[in-house]
C-alpha positions as a printed Julia matrix, in Angstrom:
703×3 Matrix{Float64}:
   0.0    0.0     0.0
   1.37   3.36   -0.93
   0.71   6.55    1.01
   0.67   9.71   -1.02
   1.43  13.09    0.51
  -0.64  15.63   -1.18
   1.03  18.94   -1.89
  -1.85  20.42   -3.84
  -3.02  22.48   -0.91
   0.45  24.02   -0.57
   1.27  24.47   -4.2
   0.42  27.67   -5.97
  -2.22  27.58   -8.7
  -0.99  26.17  -11.93
   1.81  24.14  -10.36
   2.69  20.88  -12.09
   0.88  17.93  -10.44
   3.94  15.65  -10.65
   5.19  17.07   -7.35
   3.45  14.2    -5.49
   5.96  12.12   -3.6
   5.13   8.4    -3.37
   6.57   6.86   -0.23
   6.33   3.31    1.12
   3.87   2.87    3.95
   3.92   0.1     6.55
   0.93  -2.27    6.89
   0.0   -1.09   10.37
  -0.16   2.51    9.36
  -3.9    2.54    9.14
  -4.24   3.68   12.68
  -2.01   6.68   12.22
  -1.87   8.93    9.26
   0.3   11.94    8.63
  -0.19  14.61    6.12
   2.78  16.87    5.3
   2.46  20.08    3.47
   5.15  21.86    1.65
   4.83  25.43    2.72
   7.21  26.94    0.31
   4.33  29.14   -0.75
   2.39  29.05    2.51
  -0.53  31.4     2.78
  -2.92  32.46    5.53
  -5.83  30.5     4.0
  -3.8   27.32    3.88
  -2.73  27.85    7.48
  -6.35  28.25    8.64
  -7.45  25.18    6.72
  -4.69  23.21    8.28
  -5.74  24.16   11.8
  -9.4   23.13   11.18
  -8.44  19.75    9.71
  -9.47  16.81   11.87
  -6.29  14.92   11.12
  -3.0   15.59   12.81
  -1.08  17.79   10.47
   2.61  18.77   10.66
   3.38  22.04    8.96
   7.05  22.56    7.98
   8.61  25.56    6.28
  11.34  23.68    4.31
  12.1   23.49    0.65
  11.77  20.29   -1.3
  15.33  19.1    -0.64
  15.16  19.68    3.09
  11.76  18.02    3.18
  13.17  14.85    1.71
  15.98  14.91    4.29
  13.4   15.36    7.05
  11.36  12.44    5.79
  14.45  10.31    5.79
  15.16  11.34    9.37
  11.63  10.57   10.57
  11.2    7.32    8.64
  12.71   5.0    11.33
  10.07   6.17   13.84
   7.0    6.06   11.65
   7.79   3.98    8.62
   9.48   0.71    8.05
  13.2    1.38    7.78
  14.71   0.73    4.43
  17.94  -1.22    4.27
  20.82   1.28    4.61
  24.36   0.03    4.0
  26.78   0.11    6.93
  29.21   3.06    7.0
  32.04   0.61    6.88
  30.78  -0.81    3.6
  29.93   2.35    1.7
  30.51   2.12   -2.01
  32.16   5.52   -2.69
  33.62   6.3    -6.12
  37.39   7.1    -6.18
  36.84  10.72   -7.23
  34.43  11.22   -4.35
  36.98   9.75   -1.95
  39.58  12.3    -3.04
  37.08  15.12   -2.68
  36.18  13.91    0.81
  39.89  13.85    1.72
  40.35  17.4     0.53
  37.29  18.48    2.48
  38.48  16.74    5.64
  42.13  17.89    5.52
  41.81  21.3     3.92
  42.69  24.34    5.93
  39.68  26.31    4.8
  35.96  25.58    4.75
  34.28  25.07    1.43
  32.3   28.2     0.51
  28.6   27.73    1.31
  25.46  29.38    0.03
  22.5   30.4     2.24
  20.21  27.55    3.16
  22.71  24.79    2.33
  23.72  22.05    4.74
  27.51  21.99    5.49
  29.2   18.65    5.9
  31.85  19.39    8.51
  35.09  17.51    9.19
  36.55  16.24   12.45
  39.16  18.97   12.37
  36.55  21.72   12.45
  35.69  23.6    15.57
  32.26  22.04   15.84
  33.74  18.62   16.24
  32.7   17.45   12.83
  29.09  16.68   13.6
  27.75  15.73   10.19
  25.91  12.83    8.59
  28.97  12.25    6.3
  30.55   8.78    6.53
  33.56   8.45    8.85
  37.03   9.22    7.35
  38.27   5.75    8.18
  35.98   4.26    5.57
  38.09   5.93    2.85
  41.16   3.85    3.66
  39.64   0.46    3.24
  40.65  -1.87    0.54
  38.85  -1.94   -2.71
  37.78  -5.61   -2.26
  35.05  -4.95    0.28
  33.99  -1.48   -0.75
  34.21  -2.13   -4.47
  36.47   0.92   -5.01
  39.53   1.05   -7.21
  41.72   3.14   -4.9
  43.87   1.24   -2.37
  45.08   2.3     1.08
  48.6    3.24   -0.09
  47.35   5.54   -2.8
  44.86   7.17   -0.48
  47.56   7.74    2.13
  49.76   9.41   -0.49
  46.84  11.59   -1.48
  46.34  12.51    2.16
  50.04  13.42    2.53
  49.89  15.63   -0.56
  46.84  17.39    0.84
  48.68  17.96    4.12
  51.59  19.46    2.15
  49.23  21.88    0.47
  47.77  22.82    3.85
  51.28  23.42    5.26
  52.25  25.52    2.23
  49.17  27.65    2.79
  50.17  28.12    6.42
  53.64  29.3     5.32
  52.11  31.69    2.82
  49.78  33.07    5.48
  52.73  33.64    7.83
  54.65  35.47    5.08
  51.63  37.58    4.22
  51.54  38.73    7.8
  55.22  39.64    7.37
  54.29  42.06    4.57
  55.87  40.1     1.71
  54.53  40.37   -1.82
  52.23  37.75   -3.26
  54.56  36.84   -6.12
  57.58  36.63   -3.82
  55.61  34.42   -1.4
  54.51  31.99   -4.1
  57.99  31.75   -5.65
  59.69  31.15   -2.32
  57.2   28.57   -0.99
  57.58  26.59   -4.2
  61.33  26.27   -3.47
  61.12  24.97    0.11
  59.52  21.5    -0.23
  61.93  20.01    2.28
  61.01  22.6     4.9
  57.31  21.99    4.25
  57.83  18.29    4.99
  59.79  19.22    8.09
  56.93  21.41    9.36
  54.39  18.72    8.57
  56.35  16.02   10.43
  57.02  18.25   13.43
  53.34  19.24   13.6
  52.34  15.58   13.59
  54.89  14.79   16.32
  53.55  17.61   18.5
  50.31  15.64   18.84
  52.01  13.65   21.6
  52.63  16.72   23.7
  49.99  17.35   26.35
  49.49  21.01   25.46
  48.86  20.15   21.8
  46.98  16.9    22.26
  43.6   18.44   21.55
  44.88  20.98   18.99
  44.23  20.73   15.29
  46.94  20.24   12.7
  46.76  23.85   11.6
  47.43  25.1    15.1
  50.41  22.8    15.53
  51.87  23.72   12.11
  51.59  27.43   12.87
  53.4   26.86   16.16
  56.26  25.08   14.36
  56.63  27.91   11.81
  56.63  30.54   14.52
  59.21  28.73   16.68
  61.59  28.32   13.72
  61.7   32.1    13.06
  60.95  31.41    9.42
  59.67  34.85    8.49
  62.38  36.91   10.31
  65.11  34.78    8.73
  63.74  35.33    5.24
  63.62  39.06    5.83
  67.24  39.07    7.09
  68.52  37.01    4.16
  66.68  39.22    1.71
  68.25  42.27    3.34
  71.67  40.67    2.72
  71.06  40.57   -1.05
  70.05  36.92   -1.33
  67.52  36.06   -4.0
  64.55  33.84   -3.31
  66.1   30.8    -5.11
  69.14  31.09   -2.86
  66.97  31.5     0.23
  64.91  28.49   -0.73
  67.96  26.3    -1.21
  69.5   27.43    2.06
  66.32  26.66    3.98
  66.25  23.19    2.47
  69.96  22.7     3.31
  69.38  23.67    6.94
  67.21  20.59    7.57
  64.99  22.6     9.82
  67.78  24.28   11.8
  67.26  27.75   10.38
  69.43  29.39   13.03
  72.52  27.73   11.5
  72.04  29.84    8.36
  72.23  33.07   10.32
  75.22  31.86   12.32
  77.22  30.89    9.22
  76.32  34.11    7.41
  77.61  36.14   10.36
  80.87  34.18   10.25
  81.28  34.95    6.55
  80.89  38.64    7.28
  83.57  38.38    9.96
  86.15  37.34    7.31
  85.16  40.23    5.0
  82.76  38.44    2.67
  80.51  41.26    1.48
  77.32  41.9    -0.44
  75.83  39.29   -2.68
  78.87  37.04   -2.22
  77.46  36.02    1.16
  74.69  34.22   -0.67
  77.14  32.79   -3.23
  79.33  31.4    -0.45
  76.33  29.96    1.37
  75.1   28.28   -1.8
  78.4   26.8    -3.04
  80.14  25.94    0.22
  78.7   22.43    0.22
  75.59  20.72    1.53
  77.15  19.98    4.92
  78.55  23.45    5.55
  75.73  24.4     7.93
  76.54  21.4    10.09
  80.23  22.32   10.54
  81.54  24.09   13.58
  82.9   27.61   13.53
  86.09  26.56   15.33
  87.07  24.27   12.47
  86.51  27.03    9.93
  88.58  29.48   11.99
  91.44  26.98   12.09
  91.35  26.67    8.3
  91.48  30.43    7.84
  94.4   30.77   10.23
  96.34  28.07    8.37
  95.97  29.93    5.08
  97.04  33.18    6.73
 100.16  31.5     8.07
 101.08  30.38    4.53
 100.95  33.79    2.87
  97.28  34.58    2.28
  96.56  37.87    4.02
  93.6   38.0     6.35
  92.08  40.93    4.49
  92.17  38.75    1.35
  90.2   35.9     2.89
  86.85  37.46    2.08
  87.77  37.7    -1.61
  89.2   34.16   -1.65
  86.13  32.6    -0.02
  83.78  34.65   -2.21
  85.41  33.36   -5.42
  86.08  29.82   -4.23
  83.56  28.89   -1.5
  84.18  25.19   -2.19
  87.3   25.58   -0.08
  85.11  25.65    3.04
  83.72  22.21    2.31
  87.14  20.52    2.64
  88.51  19.06    5.8
  91.63  20.42    7.41
  93.74  17.56    6.04
  92.52  18.22    2.5
  93.38  21.91    2.78
  96.9   21.11    4.0
  97.49  18.73    1.1
  96.38  21.36   -1.42
  98.67  24.0     0.05
 101.6   21.56    0.07
 100.93  20.8    -3.62
 102.02  24.34   -4.57
 104.68  24.82   -1.93
 106.48  21.67   -3.11
 106.92  23.29   -6.55
 109.18  25.95   -5.07
 106.65  28.68   -4.3
 107.39  30.78   -1.27
 104.71  32.19    0.99
 104.56  35.48   -0.87
 104.1   33.84   -4.27
 101.57  31.39   -2.9
  99.47  34.11   -1.26
  99.53  36.24   -4.41
  98.56  33.25   -6.55
  95.6   32.39   -4.32
  94.42  35.99   -4.34
  94.82  36.23   -8.13
  92.86  33.04   -8.82
  91.27  31.46   -5.71
  89.85  28.54   -7.7
  93.37  27.22   -8.19
  93.33  26.2    -4.53
  89.82  24.97   -3.85
  87.9   24.27   -7.04
  89.72  21.5    -8.9
  90.35  17.91   -7.86
  93.86  16.93   -6.84
  94.09  14.27   -9.54
  93.23  16.79  -12.24
  95.8   19.26  -10.91
  98.56  16.63  -10.97
  97.73  15.71  -14.57
  98.04  19.33  -15.7
 101.39  19.76  -13.98
 102.76  16.64  -15.69
 101.53  17.88  -19.08
 103.24  21.25  -18.63
 106.48  19.49  -17.82
 106.4   17.86  -21.27
 107.3   21.24  -22.81
 110.73  20.96  -21.2
 109.95  22.77  -17.96
 111.18  21.49  -14.63
 109.05  21.51  -11.49
 110.36  24.88  -10.3
 109.61  26.5   -13.67
 106.12  25.04  -13.62
 105.65  26.5   -10.14
 106.74  29.94  -11.31
 104.45  29.61  -14.32
 101.44  28.76  -12.14
 102.31  31.55   -9.73
 102.34  33.99  -12.65
  99.25  32.59  -14.39
  97.25  30.28  -12.11
  94.35  30.4   -14.61
  96.15  27.59  -16.43
  94.6   25.24  -13.89
  91.16  26.01  -15.29
  92.07  24.76  -18.8
  91.21  21.27  -19.94
  94.0   19.15  -21.36
  91.89  17.31  -23.93
  89.61  20.19  -24.91
  92.04  23.12  -24.84
  95.74  22.25  -24.72
  96.07  19.29  -27.08
  94.18  20.91  -30.01
  96.22  24.11  -29.57
  99.54  22.27  -29.54
  98.57  20.4   -32.71
  97.55  23.65  -34.42
 100.81  25.41  -33.5
 102.78  22.42  -34.74
 101.2   22.71  -38.19
 102.16  26.41  -38.21
 105.79  25.36  -37.97
 106.34  26.07  -34.28
 108.64  23.62  -32.53
 108.47  22.49  -28.93
 111.03  25.12  -27.93
 108.91  27.77  -29.62
 105.82  26.6   -27.75
 107.81  26.67  -24.55
 108.79  30.28  -25.24
 105.18  31.2   -25.94
 104.09  29.44  -22.75
 106.68  31.23  -20.61
 106.23  34.7   -22.14
 102.44  34.68  -22.52
 100.88  31.67  -20.75
  97.39  33.07  -21.27
  97.63  31.85  -24.89
  97.04  28.33  -23.6
  93.81  29.54  -22.02
  92.35  30.97  -25.26
  89.74  29.26  -27.39
  91.27  27.91  -30.57
  88.3   28.16  -32.91
  86.94  31.51  -31.76
  90.1   33.47  -30.85
  93.3   32.1   -32.38
  92.26  30.64  -35.75
  90.52  33.83  -37.05
  93.65  35.89  -36.37
  95.87  33.43  -38.22
  93.52  33.52  -41.21
  93.67  37.32  -41.19
  97.47  37.3   -41.21
  97.43  34.98  -44.2
  95.01  37.27  -46.01
  97.34  40.28  -45.71
 100.22  38.36  -47.25
 102.17  36.71  -44.43
 103.6   33.4   -45.6
 103.13  30.21  -43.62
 106.86  29.81  -43.02
 106.98  33.3   -41.49
 103.77  32.85  -39.47
 105.29  30.59  -36.84
 108.39  32.77  -36.49
 106.23  35.85  -36.02
 104.12  34.19  -33.29
 107.2   32.92  -31.48
 108.85  36.34  -31.74
 105.85  38.18  -30.3
 103.42  35.77  -28.52
 101.17  38.55  -27.12
  99.98  39.07  -30.7
  97.44  36.24  -30.26
  95.9   37.94  -27.23
  94.98  41.16  -29.08
  91.47  41.74  -30.31
  91.15  41.21  -34.05
  88.52  43.88  -34.66
  89.53  46.39  -31.99
  93.31  46.24  -32.24
  94.83  44.32  -35.15
  92.64  45.4   -38.07
  92.63  49.13  -37.14
  96.44  49.24  -36.98
  96.77  47.51  -40.34
  94.31  49.95  -41.91
  96.21  52.9   -40.38
  99.54  51.71  -41.8
  98.09  51.31  -45.29
  96.05  54.51  -45.43
  98.05  57.0   -43.34
 101.63  55.75  -43.14
 102.14  54.96  -46.83
 102.69  51.19  -46.49
 101.64  49.5   -49.72
  99.53  46.36  -49.94
 102.59  44.52  -51.2
 104.67  45.42  -48.15
 102.05  45.22  -45.37
 102.64  41.52  -44.83
 106.39  42.1   -44.59
 105.9   44.95  -42.12
 103.68  42.88  -39.8
 105.9   39.81  -40.05
 109.07  41.78  -39.22
 107.48  44.1   -36.67
 104.46  42.43  -35.05
 104.97  44.72  -32.07
 103.36  47.51  -34.13
  99.99  45.81  -33.65
 100.25  46.43  -29.94
 100.75  50.2   -30.27
  98.0   52.7   -29.7
  97.03  54.57  -32.85
  96.18  57.81  -31.08
  98.9   57.92  -28.44
 101.8   56.39  -30.38
 101.47  55.87  -34.14
  99.86  59.18  -35.06
 102.39  61.17  -33.02
 105.36  59.42  -34.65
 103.8   59.82  -38.08
 103.36  63.58  -37.66
 106.98  63.97  -36.53
 108.46  62.21  -39.57
 106.25  64.17  -41.94
 107.38  67.38  -40.25
 111.0   66.54  -41.2
 110.14  66.79  -44.86
 109.73  63.08  -45.49
 106.92  62.3   -47.89
 104.27  59.69  -47.17
 105.52  57.37  -49.9
 109.1   57.62  -48.62
 107.9   57.01  -45.05
 106.12  53.86  -46.21
 109.37  52.59  -47.73
 111.21  53.43  -44.52
 108.65  51.5   -42.47
 108.91  48.55  -44.85
 112.7   48.6   -44.36
 112.51  49.15  -40.61
 108.98  48.47  -39.2
 109.94  49.45  -35.67
 110.46  53.06  -36.77
 107.02  54.17  -35.59
 107.44  52.64  -32.14
 110.15  55.01  -30.95
 109.35  57.94  -28.73
 109.67  61.35  -30.38
 111.77  62.62  -27.48
 114.35  59.96  -28.33
 114.27  60.6   -32.07
 114.7   64.37  -31.91
 118.29  64.58  -30.48
 119.52  61.89  -32.9
 118.15  63.74  -35.9
 119.63  67.03  -34.67
 123.09  65.46  -34.34
 122.8   63.87  -37.78
 121.93  67.11  -39.52
 123.93  69.7   -37.58
 127.03  67.9   -36.35
 127.49  65.12  -38.87
 126.28  67.4   -41.69
 124.44  64.56  -43.39
 121.61  65.1   -45.88
 118.03  63.88  -45.27
 118.47  61.29  -48.03
 120.96  59.42  -45.83
 118.27  59.04  -43.18
 115.68  57.87  -45.72
 118.2   55.37  -47.07
 119.06  54.03  -43.59
 116.09  54.5   -41.17
 117.7   52.12  -38.68
 119.88  55.07  -37.67
 117.26  55.82  -34.97
 117.66  52.38  -33.43
 121.24  53.03  -32.26
 122.21  54.78  -29.07
 123.36  58.35  -29.49
 125.84  58.35  -26.64
 126.84  54.71  -26.91
 127.4   54.3   -30.64
 126.63  57.24  -32.93
 128.88  59.9   -31.34
 131.89  57.64  -30.57
 132.02  56.19  -34.08
 131.59  59.57  -35.71
 134.53  60.91  -33.7
 136.69  58.04  -34.96
 135.82  58.88  -38.54
 136.69  62.52  -38.04
 140.01  61.73  -36.39
 140.98  59.48  -39.27
 139.73  61.97  -41.9
 137.44  59.39  -43.48
 133.74  59.16  -44.17
 131.31  56.24  -44.47
 127.7   55.59  -45.18
 125.48  55.38  -42.12
 124.91  51.69  -42.7
 128.63  50.91  -42.65
 129.27  53.32  -39.82
 126.72  51.99  -37.32
 126.03  48.37  -38.22
 128.27  45.63  -36.91
 130.34  45.12  -33.82
 133.18  47.32  -32.62
 135.77  44.93  -34.09
 134.09  45.05  -37.48
 133.95  48.84  -37.31
 137.66  49.11  -36.48
 138.48  46.88  -39.42
 136.4   49.06  -41.7
 138.21  52.16  -40.44
 141.61  50.59  -41.08
 140.61  49.58  -44.59
 139.28  53.07  -45.3
 142.45  54.73  -44.02
 144.58  52.4   -46.13
 142.53  53.16  -49.2
 142.84  56.85  -48.53
 146.6   56.65  -48.22
 146.92  54.61  -51.34
 144.71  56.99  -53.18
 146.63  60.02  -51.97
 149.99  58.53  -52.91
 148.75  57.43  -56.33
 147.23  60.81  -57.05
 150.37  62.62  -55.91
 152.7   60.55  -58.1
 150.48  60.91  -61.14
 150.2   64.66  -60.64
 153.95  65.1   -60.24
 154.79  63.11  -63.32
 152.27  64.99  -65.38
 153.55  68.29  -64.03
 157.18  67.5   -64.81
 156.31  66.52  -68.37
 154.42  69.73  -68.95
 157.21  71.78  -67.34
 159.87  70.3   -69.58
 157.83  71.04  -72.64
 157.36  74.6   -71.44
 161.08  74.93  -70.8
 162.04  73.69  -74.23
 159.62  76.03  -75.83
 160.95  78.96  -73.83
 164.57  78.09  -74.7
 163.8   77.86  -78.4
 162.22  81.26  -78.43
 165.18  82.73  -76.6
 167.78  81.3   -78.94
 166.01  82.34  -82.11
 164.48  85.66  -81.25
 166.39  87.13  -78.34
 170.02  88.24  -78.65
 172.08  89.47  -75.77
 175.11  91.62  -76.28
 177.11  89.73  -73.71
 176.77  85.96  -73.76
 178.12  85.56  -70.27
 175.19  87.49  -68.86
 172.72  85.25  -70.56
 171.29  82.37  -68.46
 168.67  79.9   -69.6
 165.35  79.63  -67.87
 165.78  77.05  -65.07
 163.67  75.21  -62.52
 164.21  77.92  -59.97
 161.86  80.18  -61.86
 159.11  77.57  -62.21
 155.96  77.05  -59.97
 156.47  75.12  -56.76
 155.39  71.58  -57.63
 154.56  70.54  -54.07
 152.01  73.32  -53.65
 150.36  72.38  -56.94
 150.12  68.71  -55.9
 148.56  69.62  -52.6
 145.96  71.78  -54.31
 145.01  69.0   -56.72
 144.85  66.41  -53.98
 142.55  68.65  -51.96
 140.21  69.05  -54.91
 140.03  65.3   -55.41
 139.16  64.69  -51.77
 135.99  66.71  -52.29
 134.97  64.44  -55.13
 135.25  61.22  -53.09
 133.15  61.9   -50.02
 132.46  58.22  -49.29
 136.19  57.61  -48.79
 137.57  60.78  -47.2
 136.54  63.86  -45.32
 137.78  67.32  -46.34
 141.0   68.45  -44.75
 140.33  70.76  -41.88
 136.83  69.31  -41.27
 135.67  69.89  -37.75
 132.7   68.26  -35.88
 131.75  71.69  -34.58
 130.49  72.82  -37.96
 126.73  73.41  -37.86
 124.24  73.12  -40.62
 122.75  76.47  -41.53
 119.52  74.84  -42.61
């Protein structure tokens, strides 16, 4: 038998009649009848009719959904109870289980709308009084409940939900600390280890009597507050640490956040400043926060005793914080590695300050391999030590990736092992350069301007710093200057660079232009200057203050023309006091003259031999000229005498023969004076062999 609850009396006119609710009715319900009215649209007339009804009527002011819940609540008292499954055997879909977990473990209530019924959780303040099934039913196996989600998976879901709750608690604490929303989200995402630590500590606090009745949220907030999480973040941020660094440090601390502050204060005590505090904290090793300050102080004192100044320690630790992760025995072995190569304390301290990674960054095995490879160039252990003290950056170069390809490349350029050794000793930074990006483009450029392959290796060995210059900022501009301003032709530019690669290291503005203007001011044309540079490329490298007194002596004292200087531009390479003046005095004393090339080139022994040969040639020349002049003079004199005698005998008659005397030699011109005059005139014609008689070095050029 079915009992129908009529809602017609409560429904408004025109309402659909399908609102009748059929409900099962027990067999003994004939004695008692109930009539429920839905009073969603209750009116005064319906209320009066209800009061006059002979039957017992229950008037409720609920909507349809609450009415059905009320009927379900009253059914065990009035109607035959329908079979309801036990809470322990509820068949809940997996998605619903996850939603129930989130509802039970979430930190916030689900937003409700007016008139709805809230299903609370045991963690709520009201004790969780709700008709929802118990939480323990969610962790049963899928065999009895028919679900597909096992206990292990549900537990993992519960842990993830707890993590989210803990992260929200951290965000709330940071919001109270006046941090920005973006900064809060970025930082919390980088502290998963600390979130787990807070979650575990909050669960362990359940055993304490004062927190036994507290919720998880209360316990988690207590853990965050006791750890000084927010003040520490503010302090680290004030010390120029970014949020990724702060997040990693918090995870490294393993919950002991006070160790971060203590270690940062120690870094400041050894002069680590600014952002390098964070760099040192990040790269000092995962166990650095667990080390004692006494052990770190001992390490610093040991380095100070071996030449590293205390005021340098901040710089050393900032650039090589890995040094702090080593034990005291490891530090001693690394210091002994360099001291055994002959470095004294001063050299060792300077090397560590110049490149701190040479001490604490590389493995000992790798360092030993690099030392053995450098010894293959013919260097002994002391020379390798001096090389590393001068350029410790060599320790950062890889043998297979950097050194071996470079050695092979230099070998194909014609550079021998001795040449490589010279390059390594003079400019060790060459072995730190990238072959493909730095060295090879410069070699191709030198080939393009006409330098032959056989001269390439000699040029690089002669001037190794050439490979360290910038191609586009240094080398190319100098080459363009020489070709456009200094008169060097395209044919000679390769020769100029090959013979004088040092020119590429000169400043155009402060050196080359000044020298160029000086030579042009002497009257040398641009074309002639280009030929001079091709003959002597180092001409433009000399200081004008050094060139000026040499040129003045050449023109005023030596009385040499400008063409001699153009012919021999190497004149400026010799010392004025040490070679030019002494050799010129010797020439003047011996009344000889030479070209500038023969005068200045060669050793003193070669110069003395040249002077002797020139004096001998002068004497031979003078004697030969004198004899020839005398013989010619005597022949002409005899002819003159015969002619004079003939005229006298034929045309002149003297009255007394005894008074007549023929014209003799006593009346002729003095032959010695004539010879001297002719010899003097010949000396003027042979300037390359003699100097004029009476020549004095005090004569000045009137030009």
